[in-house]
N, C-alpha and C positions, 0 to 999 in steps of 0.2 A: 211603469203602468200599475196602478195600485188597485186595490180590491174593489173600490167604488166605482171606478171607471167599468171595470169588468162586469160587476153586477148591473150597471146601466146599459152596458151594450147588450148583455143577455136579456135583460127587458125590453129593449127595442126590438132585438130579433123575434122575441115572442109575441110582440104587439104586431111585427110585420107578417109574421107567421099567420096569426088571426085575420090579419087585413086581407093577405093574400091566400088565403086557406084553399080555396078553389083549385087555384093555379099551384100551389104546393102539392095538392093530391093528384093533381092531373100530370104534374112532371114525375112525382113518384111513380104512378101507374104506368106512365108511358115509358119510363126507364127500365122499369120492373120486367113489363110485358115484352120490351124489344130486347133485352137481354134474353129473356125465356125463348122468344123466337129464335133469336141466334142460335141459342144451346139446342133447339129443338132440330135446326138443320144443318148444326156442325156436324162434319163428317167425323165419325168415330173410326179410329185406326186399331187394328189387332197387330200387337207385336209378338214374334215368335223368336227365340233366341236359343242357341247352342253352344256349349263351350268345347273348343277341341283341345286335345292334348298331342304334343309333339314327343312322341317316345324315342328318344335317341340313347337311352340307357339300356342296354339289354345284356345278356349272358355273353354274347360275342364279343362285345366291345373288350372287356378286360383280356378275353384271350388273344385279341389280335392288336392288341394296343401296340403302336409303333409301326405296324406293318400294313393295316389297312385302314385308310381314312373315310370315316363316314362322312356323307355330304352336309355340311354346316350352312344353315340359312336364318336369316331373320324370319321368325315364323308368321307372326302378324304381317309383316310386309309382302312375305311371299304368298300369303294368302289374298291379300289385296291385290297384288299384281296378278295374280292367276283368277281370281273370282270374277274381277272387274274387266277381263278381256272379252273382247266381243265373241271369241270363240265359246268360251265357257258358258256366258249369258244366253247364246243362241242354243246351246243343248239344254239349258235349264229350261228355256221357254219353250221348247219343243217337248220336253218330257212332261210339262204342267199343261200343256195343250194350249198355251198362248200363241205359238207359231206353228206352221207346218212348212213343207216343201214349197207349198204354191204360195206362200205368203210374198207380198211385195217387199221391196226394199225400203218404203217409206214404214209401212207396219212394222217390219222388223227392226229398224231404227228406232222407232217410237217405243216397242216393248223394251228393247235393250235399254235404252235411256231411262225407262222408269223403273227398271230391275236395279240399274246402277244407282239411281237416286235412291232408291228404299232400302239397299243393302248396306249396313254398317259393320266394319270390324273393328274391334277394341282390344287391346291389350289387358290381359289379366294378370299375369305373372311371366316369368322368363321362359316357360315352356307351355304357357296356356293363353287361350286368345279366345275371343267371344264373336261369334257370326250372328248379326240381328237382321230379321227383315220385318217389317212393318206394311199393312196393307189394308184397305177398307173391307176387304173380304177374309172372313176366318179362314175358309177352305184355302184360298190361294196362299195366305200368309204362311200356313203350316207346310202345304206341298210344295211351295218354291223354295222354303228354306231346308226342306228335306232333300230335294233336288239338287240345291246348290252345293250342299255339303257333301253328298254322294259323289257329285261330278268333280268337285275340287279334290277329294281323297283319292279318286280314280285316276285323275290326269296329273297329281303331284307324283303319285305312284309311277306312272308311265314316264312322265318327263324325267324323274329321275334315274330311271333305267335306262332312257335314251342317253342321258347326259353322261352317265357311267359307260356306257358303251362306246358312245363317241369319244371319250377320253381315252379309253383303253386302245380303241382303234387308232388314234392319233400317235399316242405313245409308242405303240406297235410299229407303226411307219417310221417313227423317228428312230426306233432301235435298230431296224433294218437298214436305214439309211446309214446310221453310223458305223453298223458293222461292215457295210461296203468301203465306207471311208478307212476303216480299220485295217480291212485287209489291204487296201492299196497302200497304205501306210507302210505295212509290215513288209510288202513286196519291194517298195522303194528301199527302205531300209535294207532288206536282203541283197537287193541288187547293187546297192552302193558297197555295202561291206565286201562282197564278192568282187567288185571291180577296182578296188582300191587296197593294194597289199603293201604299201610303204610302212605300216606300222603306226605307232601312234607316237606323239610328241616326246614322251618319256624314254623311248628305245633310241630315237634318234637323238636326243640330247647325250644319254649314254655314249653311243657312238661316237658322236662329236668330241666328247670329253677324253675318250680313249684314244682317238686319231691326234688330238692335240697333245695329250701326253707322250704318245710315240714321237711326235715332231720335235717335241721339247728334247726328249731322250736322243733323238738322233742328232739334235743340233749342238748337244753336249758331246756325244761321240765324234761328230765331226770336228768340234773344236779339239778334241783331245788328239785326232789322227792328225790334225794339221800341226799341232805341236810337235807330235812325234816326227812327222816329215820335216820340219825345220831343224829338229835337234840332229836327225840324221845328216841331211844337208851339211849342217856345221860341222859335224865330224868327218864327213867325207871331204869336206874342204881341207881340214887340218890334217889328214892322213896323207900319204904318198902311196902310190900304186905298188912300190917297190921297196924292201927293206935291205939295208948293209948291216953286215954281221958284225963290224966293230963297234963295241959299246951299246948294241941293240937291245940286250937283255936289261941293262941298267937304266935306258931310256924308257923301256916298256914300264919297268917297275916303278920308276918315278911318276910315269903318267897314271899308274893305277893308283897310286897315292893321292895324286891331284884329284881324281874322280871321287875316291872315298871321302875327301876332305869336302868335295863340293856336296855329296851326298849328306853327309853329316850337317853341313850348314842348313840344306833344304829340310831337313828332317825337323831342325827345330823350329820351322816356320809353318811347313804343309804338312799333310798327311800322306800316307804310303801310297795313296790312290792319285796323288797329283800327278800331271803327265810328265813334268820334268823329272821327278823322282824315280817314276817306272822307266823314263828313258836311259837315265844314269845308271839304274841296275842293270838293264840290258847292256849297255857299254862296258860297266865294270865285268860282266860275265864274258863278254867278247874279249877284254883285255887279258882277263885271267886264262883263257883259252890260247891268247898270243903267247903269251909267258910260259904257260904250259909247254907250248909248242917248241919255244926256243930253249927250254930246260931240258928237252928229250933226248937231245944230243946226237941224233942220228943224222939224217941226210941233210937237215936244216943246220945243225952244230958245225958240221964239217964245211958247209958252205960258207958259214959265218965266220968262221975261223980263217978262211981262205980269202976273206973280204970279196966275196963275190954278191952281186945284187939278185934278190930273190923277190917273188910277189909277197906283197902285204895281205894276209889272211884277213885281217881287220877290215881292210878297205873292200874286200871281195863281200865279206858278210855284211858291211854296212849298205853297199849297194844292193844286194837281194834284199836287205831288210827294208831299204827306201822303196824298192820296187813292190813288195807286197804292202806296204802302207799305203802306197799311191794307188794300188788296186783296191785295197778297203775304204780310201777316202772317195773314190768314184763311185763303189758300191753304195756307200753312205749317201752320198748325195743322190744318186739316181732313186735309191729308196724314199728319201725325203720328198723328191718331186712327185713320186707315186703317191705317196701318203696325202700330200698336199691336193693332188687331183681327186684323190677321193673324199677329201675333206670338203672340196668345193661341190663336188656331187651330194655329198650329205647336207650342205647347206641349200641345195636347191630342193633336196628331198623333204628337209624341214619347212620351207616354204610351201611346198605340195600337201605335206600332212596338216600344217595350219589351214591351209584353205580346206582341205577334207572333213578336219574337224569341226569347222565352222559349219559346213553344209551338213555333217552328220550331226551336229548339235540340233540345228534347225529340224532334220528329219526326225531326230530323236524326240525333240519337242514337240512337234506335229503328233507324232505317234502317242506320246503320253497323254496329251490334252484329248485326242480323241479316244483313247482307252479309257481315260478317267470319265469322260462324259458318257461313252458307251457302258461302262460299269454302272454308273448312276443311273442312266435311262433303264438299264435291265431292272435295278431295284425299284425304280418308279412303274414299271411295265407289271411286275409282280403285285406293287401295291395297286394298282389300277384293276389289276384281274380281281383280286381279291375283293376290292371296294364293289366291282361290277357284280362279283358273286353274291354279295351281301345284298345289294339293291335288289337283284334278280330274285333272290330267296324271302326278300321281305325284311331282312334284318338290319337295314339302315334307319333312317328316320322316318318312323310309321306315324302317322296322323291318326288318332284315335279319337273318337267321341266320347268324351268326359261326361258331359250332361246333354242327353238328347233332346231334340225339339219337343216342347210339349203344345197341344193343341190349345190355343188361346181361347179362353171363356170370357174374359172380362177386356174390354178396350182398354188400350194405354193412352196417356195423354189427357187432355181436356176432354170432359164427357158431359152429357147433359145435367147429371147431377151437381156438377160443379157451377154450371150456370144458374140452376135452380137455387143453389144455396147463396150466389154470391149477388143476384140479382136484386132481391129486396133490400139487401145491405148497401149495395152500390147506389139504389134508386133513393135511399134515406139520406145518404151521405151528400149525393148531388143536390137534392132539393133544399137540404140545410145549408150546404156551402154556396148555392144560389143567394139565398136569402143573407147570410152572413156577408157576403160580398156585396150585396146591394146596401146593407147598413154602412158598411165601412166607406163605399164610395159615394154614398148620398151626401151632398153639401148641406142638408138641413142640420140644425143642432137637434140634439137629441137627449143631451144630458148637461145637468148644471156644471159639472166638472170641466167639460169641455169649453162652455161659455166663458169660465172663470180664466182658463188657459188662454182665452183669445183676448179678455179685456185688459186694460192697462191695471197696474196695482192699486192705484187710488180710485178705482172704481169698484163698487161693491154691488154684489146682487141681492136686493132686498127680499125678494118672496119668490116661490116657484109654483106655477099653477098646474096641478095635476091634470091627467086626462080624466073626463068624466063620461061614465057611460050611462045612458039613459035607459028605462024600462024597455021602450022600444027596441034599443040596440041589443040590449041583453036578450031578448025576445028573438030577435032575428039571429043573433049568433047560435042561440040554442038550437034554432029550427035549421039552421044551416050545418051544425055539427052533428045532428041526427041524419040530415041528408048524406053528409060525407062519411058518418059511420056505416050507413047501408050500403053506400057506394063501395067502400073498404070491404064489409063483409062479402058483397057479391063478388068484388074482383079477388078477394083471398079465396072463395069457394071456386072460382073459376080457375085460379092458378092452381089449386090444390087439385083439382079435377084432371087439369091438362097434364100435372108432373105425374099424377098417379096412373093415368092412362100411358103416358111415354115409358114410366119405368116398368110398369106390367106388361108393356109390349103390345096394348091395344090398338096403338097409333104409331 
């Protein structure tokens, strides 16, 4: 779009304005006075606002940090949830006189909905929020906001106290319940320990090990005694009950040498505690007694010299010794059987102890869990008590008025002065816009450049006939312009008069 075309459009628009001059002025005045009328009856709203501060930082908090918990809330959300409730809005409406006890449900519902729609709550910061109320009446706007703030602060304090007291009472009930459970668990644990005296698994294990060691020792003793018994029996079988005197001494000495040789041979292989070595030592001792008795020369010597038969003392000694060993062997076997019976009883006792320990572990576990929860609930009870005390004394979260409501002097939002300023500008824009739109959509040719763009390239425009204004047309235009000017001056005077009266409060 070149400059020539724009200039031609501007000229066409100006010609249309001149041609439609009365309609242009009429549209301008119609729009201007219509907007002025709308502004005249536009309802003005007066807005009152107040900024509240949630004070949860006081001197008590650092002193009771970690012990008492101050109720934490999202302040703007809490204010919105509380103020918008039917209960709070009913109290606010009754305070400002919008409702009374005799108001109908329909009237109460209408007033509450109106208050809820006109109250706005905005976040200002972490601990600040703003409450705004707008109304067509200045007095109502100011009084409703004051009543809403007072009711909200009082209700939030009461609600916080009730919540703290309810929490304390609930925790106190839980503490008493767990205390009863703890006493029951202690009694069950005490009764179980008093009724089960089998000891613990460690004592039973030590006892079983001791009995097993004794059984092993008895088995070794029995084996040793049986070896002695076999040796004695072999010696008894080799000895005769009576001795002859002829060559008896030499025979006994030779037997003693044989026993000594056997002892020396065994010592090369076994220790002194070996049963055969012990048995040979006893046989050697008995053989030495026999030889000593043969060498005494008294009654035995005379009898031996006379080739008379006598009793063999070694045989008698071996027989007595065999009887003693047999008694010892029976005693060891009986003792082994008794210890084995005790060991079986200990195994049964171990089973009972294992069952008792499992039951005891369950009782102890229940007791420990109950005691742990009880101690934790005691701590929570103390914290709840301190928190309740803080809320009752007003040391918790307090809502304070940071910026109190100010009586609204000027209305907020669109006012009459805005319509007064915008009306002439909008009237002029609409009138001019209609003419420009008419020129653009009009199919008639109004410029040479437009005609050239429509004609083929080989067709040239020879001449342009300009608009010719005659003397009569010029005189008529001047007369019309005077009339239009007078009408505009009268309309301007009327416009200024209406706005002055409206702004001054005359109408």
